[in-house]
N, C-alpha and C positions, 0 to 999 in steps of 0.2 A: 764062629758067630749062629747063635741059634735062629733054627727060621723064625720065627718074631721073637724081638726083642725091645726093651721097652727103657727108656732112660730119662728123666725129668732134667728141664735147665730151666731160670728163670725165660729167660727167652728162648725164639726158634724165628732163624727167618729164615726166608722162602728165598734163594739167590746169592747169588756170590760175585756179582757185577760191582762196581764202583761202590753205588747204594749200600746193599749189604753188606761190606767191606767195610763202612762207615757207621753204619745202625749197629757192628760188633764191637766197633774199635769202642764208640761210644755207651753202649750199653755194656762191655769190659772191663772200660776205666771208673765206671761207676762202681765195679764191682756185682756185680748179675752175668750170673751161669750162662754161655751162647753156645746157644750152636747154630750152624749155619751147614742148610743143603743148598747143593749146588750140580748140576744135573749134565754143563759141557765144561768149561773154562774156567778158571779161579780169577777173577776177574773183567769175565762178563762182555758184553755186546763193545766200550767203550775199550779196550785194551785191545782186544782181537781183531774186531770187522766197525770199527765207527770212529770218536773222537784219533788212536792212536797213530792206525796206520793210514787214515785219509790226509794227517799232516801230514806226514813223515813221505808220504807221496808230496802233497801239498809245497812243504819246505825249499826242496830242488830252485822247482817252477817260480818260486816266488824269486828267490833268491837270485837266480838267473832273470826276470823281468826287472828287478831292481837295480843292479850291475851293467846289465845295457841305458840306462837313462843317463847315469855316472858318465862322463868327460872322462878320459884317460883309461875306462877300462872297456865301454859297451863294445870296441872291438876287438874284446879279447874272448866276447862270449855269445856272437852271434852264430853261434853252428848248434845244432842238435844236442837235449841233452842223453847222456849214458843210461838209457831209459835197463840196461841189465841192472845198473848198478843204483836205478832209484829205486825198484823193486828190491835188493839188497837189502839199500839201506831201509825199507818198508819189513821187510821182515827180521829183520834184526828189533825195530820194536815191538812188533808184535811177538818176542822171547821168539821167532820162526812156531808162531800158535804150539806153545808148550807153559803148562801153569807154574813149575817148579818153584819161582820165586813167589811168586804171590800167597800159592801155598803155605810157604815157610812165613811168610809176613801174617797169615793167621795163627801156624800156629805159635809167633811169637809173641799175640795179642793173648794166646787161653783160650780161644776158642777155637771149636771142638766141629770139624770138619767129615760131611755127608754127603760121598755122591751116590748119586744116584735121583730119579723122579719124586722129586715132593708132592701130597697131595690133603689136604684139610680131610679130614677124617671126621672130624665134631669139632665141637668149641675146644679151642685150645690143642688139636688134638694134631700132631702131621704125620703123615703113614710114609717113610721113603722106599721104594723100591729101590734097592741097587743094581748096579752091572750084570751080577747074577743072581738075579729074580729074587733073591731072599727079600726081607722086608725088616726095619726096624719101626721101631714106633718113639716118636718121641711128644713129649704134654711139654705144659709151656704152664709156668705159675702166671706168669705175668701177662707176656703179650708173646704173639707171632705178627712176624712182619712180613707183606709179600711187598719181594720185592726185585719182581721176575720179569720189569722192562719191558720194553715194546718190539715187534716185530713191523719188519716190514709188509704194507699192508696193498695186493696187485690189485689190477681191476679184476672186473668179470668178463674178460676177453673169452670167449667162445676156443677153445682149441693153445690156450694160451703155457697150458705145462707142456705141451709138446714142441713147442719153440726154447720151451727151456734160456726163459729172460735172468739176464740179471737183476740182482736185487743192491740192495745197502751193501751187500756182506762180499757178493760177487765182487762188485766193480772195485773193493781194496782189496780184494787178496788174490786177484787176476794174476797171473804168473808170464802169459804174454800182453802185447799192446794190439790190439785191435784194430786194421787197418782201418776201418771205418765202422762208427759206434755212436745209434741212434739212442735219446737220452730223452727221455717221457716225465715232464713236470720242470717246475721253474724255480723249486724253492732253494734252502740252504742244498743238501744231497748232492742233486741233478747241477746246480752251479755250479759247484765244489769237482765234481768227477770232470763236468765236461771240462772245466781246468785244467785238471791233470791228465786226462787220456788226450785233449788237443795236443799240449804240451810236446808230451810222450812218439806224440804223431799220429795218429787215432784225426781220421777226418769225422768231426762234430757234426749230426745232426742234432736242436735242440724245439723238440714240437711243445709246443706254453699251450695250455686247455686259457687261462688267465691272461690279459693285456700285458703281462709285463712278468718279470723275474722278484724275483722276493715277497711277496702280496704282502708282508706281514710287517715287513720296511716301510718307511717310507718314499713314496716312489722313487724320487731323485737315485735311491740306490740300487735299483732292480734296474733301473736305466742307464748306467754310470758301467754296472757291469755290464747288462748285454752289449754294449756300444764298444767296449773293451774284448767282449770275447769276439764278437764279429771280426775286428778288424785283427782276430789272432787267429782268421779263417775259419770259426764256424759258420755253422747254418745257423743264425737261429730266430724261431716261426711261432710268434703266439698268433693265443686265439685259433687255436691248432688243435683236435682231439684226433687220437688215435681212432679206428674205427673198427678194424683187424688186423691180424699179426698173423703171418704162417711164417714155417723154415721152408725153402727151395731148394736144395742140393749145397745145405750147409749155409746159406745164407739167409740172412732174417729179412721180411718185405712183409713191410709195414704201410698198411692203407690209409691216409687222413679224411676227418669227413668231407672238403673238397675235393676227393680225386685222386690227391696227389700219389706217388707210389716208390716209396724208399725203400731204397739194398742196403741193408749193412752187414756186417759179420756175427756184432750185439747188439741186444737193446740191454736198456735198463729202466725199469720202472722207478722212479722215485716218487710215489705218487701218495706219500701218507703216513701212519703208522696204525697199528691196532695193538690193542692190551693182550699179553702174553700170559692168561687169566683163562682158556680157555679149556686145560687139563689141571685145573687148582679143588676140586672139588667143593667148590663157592656152592653146587649146590647142597650141601648137606649142614651149610650155617645160613639157606636160606637166600644167597643171591645168588645170581645169572653167570654163570659159564660164559667170558668174552666177553665181558664187556669192562668198561672201565667202571676204578672203586669211587664213591664219593667218601673223601676226607673230609674234618673241621681242619682248622690252622696247626693243630696240634698234628697231624698229618693219621689222626683215625677214624677208620672207619665210620659212618654214620648206624648208627643202630647195636657197633659191639663194642663193647670199653672196653676187649683184649685184640681187637682185631688194629694192625695198621696195614698203610699202603703209601709205600714211600717210593719217587722214583716217577719215573713214565707211569708208573699202571695207573697212577690217579688224575693223570693228564691234569697236570698241575702247569709244568710248564717240563717239555719234552726236553729236557738239556740236561749233559751230564753236570755243570757244576749243578748246578737247580737241583738236583738228586741230591747231590752228595750235603750238601746244602738242608736240606729236608731233612738226610737221615741224619744229618747232627741236632736239628729240635726235634727231632721224635725218639731219637736216642734218649736228649736230656728229659723226653715231657713220659718215657716210658718210667727212668729213673725216680725222677721225684712222683710220680704216682704208685711205684713201685712202694718208695720209704714213706709216701706219709707226708710228704714237702707240698708245699701251697705252689701250682700252678700260674706262672707268671704268663697269661694267655693273653695281654693288652697288645693289642700290633704293636710290634718290634720288641713285644719281652721273648723272653730265651727261650721260652715255650711254642711263640707261634710264630711260621714262614712267611708273613709277612711280605718276604721283597717277592712271594711270590708272583703278587700281585701289582705290585708298587715298584719292583725294581729289577727287573730281567737284565743282564747282556747277555749281550751274544756278541761272537764274529765269527764273520766270512769271510774264507781265507782266499778267497778268489784274487786275482790280479785289475784290478784294485781287491784292497778288503773292505766290506759292512763291520760297521759296531753297532749298536745300539742298546741302550737300556734307556728300561720308565716307558714313556706312551711316547706313541708317536704324535701327530695333533688331530690326523681324526679321533686315535683309541680316546685321546682328551676331552678332548668336545664330545663324545659318545660319551664317555662321561660323567660328562655334567660340569667339567671343571671350564671357568672363564680363566681360557689359555691366549697365549700370542708365540708365534715361530719369529725368529732368528736364524737369517739365513748368511753364510760368512761361503764365499769361495777361498777351500784350503791354498790356492796356489799364491796368493796372495802375503800369503805369511812364510816369511823370512827363513823359520829353517824347511819347511813345504820345497819352496828354490834351491835349497843347498840339499837335502839329499835326495831329488831326482830332477833331472833336466824334463820342461815341458812337463811339469806334474799338476795333475788335474783330480781330483778330487771335493768336495765342499760339505758345512757341518750346520748342524738345527739345533737350535736348542732352544725346548717347548715350555715356555714358563708361566707359572700358574698366576694369572694377575692380581687377586686377591689374598694369599700367604707371598709370594715373589719368592718361589721356590724350583726348583727344576722340578717339572712331572716328566722329560725327558730329552735325550739328547742321542742324536744319530751324526757320524759320522763315513765319512765314503773315501780313500786314497790309499796311496802305498804304504805302510806304515803305521797307520790308523789302529791297529788292532792292542796292540801294549797302549795307547789314549786311553781305554776305555774302562779301565778300571777308576780314572778321576774323577771319567762323570759320574760311574756307579758312585763312589763315596757320594759325588754330593748328592744323587739323587735321593740313595737309600738316608743318608743323615740331617734331608732336606737342608741345606745348607741357604740360609738365606741370600739374594743375589746382594744386598748388601754385602756379607761377610765374604761374599766370594771375587771383591773387587783387591782383599787383602790376600790373596792366593797370587802371588805374582808366578807367572812362568819364568821357565827361566831363557835365556838371548843366545842364541837364535834356535830353537827346538820348533818342532809342529805343535808340540803343547804348546803356546802363544795360542792360537788361535782361541782358547779361552780367553784370554782379552778381549781378540777382535768383536766375539759373538758377547761378552759383556758391552763393550761398547755399540757394536751396532742396536742394543735395545735399548740403552741408553738414549741415542741416537733418534732411533724408531718413533 
């Protein structure tokens, strides 16, 4: 390789996580030459430090919890989890943090991989500094896609670096179970990691600044999960902020705003995300480094007809599956613009990521699980919709009782009273994660309530909650 080498492509993708991979897949399928630049592991955050390792850790926890609620089985699973086996299971699903398989997949679709740090050095131009310090210049005939994701955002507490806190990365890749763990935050990462490490033997203390857990979901979701975490042995403290953190004699000491002093072996800060845009050369094209990138519904960056921001970096919906959805939309839009096709940019069109506003699904893999799609009641009202919420106690559904003794759960359907379509659905309870796609289809498809009466749920399944929700709406 020469010291500076220039290669031209139709599309250059910055970041080889699931989002970048899906952009490349769509552009290659359309016949566009594509380069992908990655500074870490191909497969990105989701494959090695987020979705896959966290769910691999959670699966044994949830399976044991479910088994303990089944007569004839519960007495056989009262013992502790085999932590070593659970961590090994996690390592298997991260491929031991090796990306050979994903590199092979990129090669199979005909995308060229460049390892190193990529920076914009002008319009349609990316300079890649490789591990050996050599540089390659990549030019894009049609588009550059920024798919660099997000990173954990840490608070500005003095001396925090010396404490060596956990972020989501350390929490999902830890090699040992800490005896005591402080979890700061009340969102998805905080609740899932509290669930994992409490079940694996840690004494968990959650410090939540807000009034409850999972503030972006219906309030009852966080309430049920907080109750379950407390029953499992975690100490959940809401309305509590961390004022200072130090590490003394190997232990972490956190002092809260009410003067409590809490000691632990490790402390996890799960307090939000920040965009990975601080060292991408955005200043060379008139954008501010370190900021979220504003895009239209085709994921094209405002004011730049060749630049796309896909996935977390645009702050539309910080979820892997939503980023992959955006990637499919963006890849199709790039191909249409490259070939001069008419863009189908109307809501729900082939080149518009409408679901980002109207039908974002999410599952929180705690015990119980929480799953939601679309708008909560408060969000729907704030958006100006005239809506009605109907609730059902999931324990009244025959399938729930068969699933687990003492089943606890709740379902809510938010109905638009003008159009009689669903604006949102929330489900909390064991096993509900597998129900959310039916709700997603109903919300994204804008299926009228009258037609939903003809979607007959199989008996006896937990899905019969759909019939109970429709009956509650009819009888209200």
